[in-house]
N, C-alpha and C positions, 0 to 999 in steps of 0.2 A: 504494500499500500504506499509506504513512504517513497519508494522509488517511482511509482506511478504518479504520485502527486508532485514530486520533485521535477519529473520530466515535463510537466505542464505548468510549473509554477509561474513562469513569466506570463503565460496566457491567462492564468487566474487573476493575477494582479491587474493586467490590462483590462480584463473583463469587468472587474470591480470599478476601475477608474471610468470606464465607459458608462456604467450605470449611474455614477455620481454626476457625470457631466450633463445628464438630461434632467431638468427640474421636474419634480413631481410633488410640489407643495400642496398640502391639504390642511387648511383651506388654501386656495379655492377648490381643490380636489378635481382638477382637470388632468387626469393621469393617463389618458389614451396614448399620448406620444411616448411615454416611458414604457408602457406595456408593448407597444410596437417595436421599440428599440430592443427591449429585452428579448422578445421573440426572435428577432433577427440574430442577436448574439447567440442565443441558444441553438438556433438552426445551424449557425456557422460551426458550432461545436459538434454537430451531428445529431442533435435531438429532434424528434418530432414534437411539435408544440401545438397543443390545443388552445385556441383563443375563445374565451367565453365572455362576450360583452353582456353586461347587465342592462336590462331595459331602462331607458331614461327616467320614467316615472319613479322607479325604485331608487335610482341614483339620486335624483333631486330630493326625494323624500328624506334621504339621509344626509342632505346638505352638501352634496358633491355635484360635479358636472359630468364626469365620464369615468367609467370603471370597466376595464376588461381584465378578467382574471385568467391566469395561465396555468395549464396543467401539462406536465410531462410524465409519461408512464413508461416504466422500464421493467419488463418481466425477466426473471431469471429461472433457469431450469424449467420444470414443468409448470411453474406458476401456482403451485398448490400450497405454498407456504404463506406466511403472513404478508400483508400489504402494509408498508410503512410510508406515511405521508410526512414530507418535510415542508414546513410552511414558513415563509418569510414575507414581509410586506414591503412594497416599494413606494408607498406614499409616505411623505415626511412632513414635519412641521416646517413652516417658513423659516428662512435663515435668521431673521432678526439682525440686530446691530452688534458691533464689537468684534467682527472678524478681522484677523490679520492676514488671511488668505482669501482667495476667491471661493465662496461657498460651493460653486459648481466647477471649480478648477481641477479637483482631484490631484492636488499638488502633493508631492512626496518629500518629506523632510525628516531626517534622522530616523529612518526606518518606519515611519508612519505615513498614512495617506490621510489628507484633510479634506473635508467636504460635508455638506449637509446630507445626512442619511448614510454616511459611510459606515457608521457603527450600528445604527438603528434604522432599518435592518437590511440595507442593500448588501452589507458584508455577507449575510447569510444566503443571499442569492448565489454568491460565489462559493461559500462553504459547501452548500448542499449540491450545487451543480457539479463541482469538481470532485466531491466525495463520491458522487454517483459515477462520474467518469472513471474514477479509480476502481470502483467495483466492476464496471464493464470491462476494464482491462484485465481483470482477474476473476472471471465468473465461475470458475470450477467449484463445485460443491454447494452452490447457492440455489435456493428454491424459494420463490415468492415474488414480490414486486416492490418497487420503490416508486413513489409519485412525488414530483415537485409541485407544490402549490404556491405559486407566486401571486399574491393578491394585493389589493390597492385601496383598502379603506380602514386600516387599523386605527389611524388617528381619528376616525369618525365612529369607531365602535366595532368594525368587522362585520356589520350586518349584511352588507352586500359583497363581502369577501368570503371568508371560510363558511360563515353561516349560510350564505346563499348557495355556495357549491354543495354543501351537505344537504340543504333543503331541496335543491333541484335534483338530488340523487345522482349528481355527476361523479361522486366519489363515495366510497364506503371503506376507508382504511381500517386495519386492525389496531394500529398504533399511530401516534403522531408525535413528531418532534417539532417544536416551534422555535423561532429565533430567540437566542439568548446569548449569554457570555460564557467565556471559556473556563473559568475557575470555580464554577459552582453549577449544580444541576437544580433547576427551579421546579418545584412541584406544587407551589401554591402562590397565589397573588391576590391582591385586593380587588374588590369590585368597585363600581362607580355609579352613582345616581346623579343625573343632572335634572334639575327642576327649575322652571321659570315661574316667577311670582309676578303677577300683574296687579297693581293697585290703581284703581280708577277713582278719580275725583271729579271736580267741576271747576273749570277755569273761571277766573275773575280778575278784575283790574287790581294791580298791586296797591293802588290807593284805597281800595275797599276789600281787603282780603276776606273779611267776614262774610261777604256775599258768595264766596266760592266754597269748595271743599278741597283742601290742600292734600293732594296725593302724596307729596313728599313728607309732610308732617305725619300722615298716617303710616308711612313706611318706617318711621323711626322706631316705634316699639317692636315692629316685626324684625327689623335688623338687629336691635338690641337682644331680642330673644334668640336669634340665630347665633350671635356671637357668644351669648351665655352657653348655648349648646356646644359650641366649639370648645369652650373651656371645660365643660363637663366631660366631653369625649376624650380629653387629654388624660383622664384618669382611668380609661378603659383600655386594657391591654390584651393583645392577642397572644395565645399560647404558641403560635406558629413562629419558628425562628425566622428572622429577617423581616418580620412585619411587626410594627409597633402598635399604633393606636388608630382608631377611626379618625378621619379628618373632615373638616367642613370649611369651605371657602366660598365667599361671595365674590365671583370673579368678573362680573359684568353688570353695569347699571346704566340705565338710560331713562330720559324723561325730561319734562319741562317744555315750554313753548318759547319763552323769552324772559329776560331778567325782570321785566315789569308785569309778569302775568303769573297768577297763582297756578302751579302745575296741576294739570288734570289727569296725568298719566305717568306712572313710574313703573318700569320693569327692571327686575334684577334676576340673575341666574345663580343658582346655588350648586356647587360641586360637593357632593358628599361621598367620601371614600369609605367603602365597607371592608371590614376585616373578614377573614374566612368564616369566622363563627357567626356572622350576621346573615340574615335573609333579606334580600333586596326589597321584596314586597312589604315586609314588616317595617323596614327602615323608612320606606316611602310613606307608608301610612302614618307612622309616628311623626315624620317631618311635616306632613300636611296638617296634622292635628296641632302641632306646635305653632305653625304659621297662623292658622285660623284663630287659635286661642289668643295670640298676641295682637291680632288685628283690632283696632279700636272700633267700637260700635258708634261711629260718627255718621250723622245724616249726610247722604251723598257719597259715601265711601263704599266701594265694593272691592273685594279681594278674590283673585282666582289663582289657582296653582295648576300647572300642567307639566307632565313628564316630558323631558326632551330625550332622555336616554337612560336605560338601566342595564348595566353590565354586572352580572352576578360574579362573585369571587371564584377563582380557581382553587379547588381543593384536591388533595391527593385522592386518587380513586383506585379501584381494583385494577391490577395489571401494571400500575405505575412502577412498581419495584422491578419489573422485568427490564424496563427502559433504563432505570437508574443503574442497575448492575451492568448492562451492556455498555453504557457510557463511562461509568466510573472506573472500570478496570483499565481500559486503554488510556483514559485521561490521567490517571495517577502515574502510569508508566511513562507517558510522554512528557507530562509537566513536572514530574519528579516530586509530587506532593499529594496528600490526600485531597480529594475533591468533595466538598461539602454538599449536603442537600438542604435547600433553604427555600424561603419565600421571598417575594419582592413587593414593595409597597406601591404598586401601580397595577394597571390592568392591561391585558393583551388579548390577541386573537386566540390564544391557546384554549381559552375557556369554552369556545364554541365546539371544539373537538371533545372536550371533557363532557359538556352538556349532552352531546350525542352518544355518550357511553364509550368513548374511545380513550384508552389510557394515553395520557399526554404529559410530557415534560417540556421544559424550555432548555435548549442548549445550542450554543453556536460560538461565533467569533467575537471576542471582546475582552476588555480588562476585568479587573475585579469588581468594578462598580460602574453604574451609569454616570456618576459624577466624574470618574477618572477618564471616561470617554468624551466628556462634554456633550453627551447626548442631549438633544433639544437645546443646546447652548451654542455660543460662538466657538469657532475652531473645533468643532466635532472632529474626532480623528480615530484611527484604528491602527494599532501596531501590526505590521505584517507578520511578525512572529506569532501573534495570537491567531491570525487568520490561518496560517499554515498548520499550526497545532490543531486547531478546531477541525480543519478539513480532514486531517489524518484520523483524529479521534472519531468523528462522525462516520467516516468510511469503515473503520474497524468495528464500531458499534453495529452498523448495518450488516457487516459481514457476519458478526456473531448472531444477530437476530434472524438472518436468512440461511444460516448454515444448516444443512440436513443432519 
């Protein structure tokens, strides 16, 4: 495996750089061009690529403009062994400010490639594709199949990515490995609830505010109750290693007409992170009750809550231990240290496979933490040594899982 990966190492690095050079920011979520370029690059490597465009109404419903998911299927032996899906997402958060390199330049400095999405998770397009090529180079004794699932809406929740592929019955794998980092195997992660709160009032002249119903004033006790809830949650701790406490953030607020007008409408969005011990529906119900209880009973004021998104947490499931063992043994040998099993305090597409009853873990190319990669930050980067190690580890794990 090592020799097969080494022989194509320069190709793998160039493949990754080409992926970084094509923007796929989400928002706005117009990812068609990146999917097309990825398909071209995969075809140049000899893969047959299925392109599955998601109908526009579903894409728009999830706040995006275009999504085409890609599947590569490779059968080994009689094909009667397990099917293992390898999933990574090509959509990325916008670059933001503070970069010292071109976010789409894929520049290489001191053994690392810099660019938006190079770590999360275009790197694992390369990890998984070239791990599969290494298997194809040495197929003796293998039985089963490997599928590459390259999807494009993780930053918007994965509902028209992996969940759509599974729901359309385009795939039914026995195991799934999703994009992750090299020095730990992730078996659990947080969930996420997004809620929009709309406070309606009645506009009035600022010279006579008593003739209106001030939506911003009515929002104040609701905001205060939400921040009190944030402080309460800081005392609730998950038993899952790598995950600390539930979180609550008010990340967006809009409203008002003009400086001299009593505001008639305020909206704000709440991000509530769930620990694995929590249930999304129960958390949503409790949050709605908290908001409505805090709303003042003022004439002319109305309050509404609506769900934007609910992503349940990923929890370890039956069969997860098979994947952990297959990855941990080669990882420890190649990296020269024990590989921990942990959770992470964010949410990913992996949960969609787990919700479908598919044993799932996260493992791929990257450093010891999201912070060290500057993922979602300026100067996001990936050390090429981590990419090479992850490619070899994934290839060996697949070989173990497919060996007769």
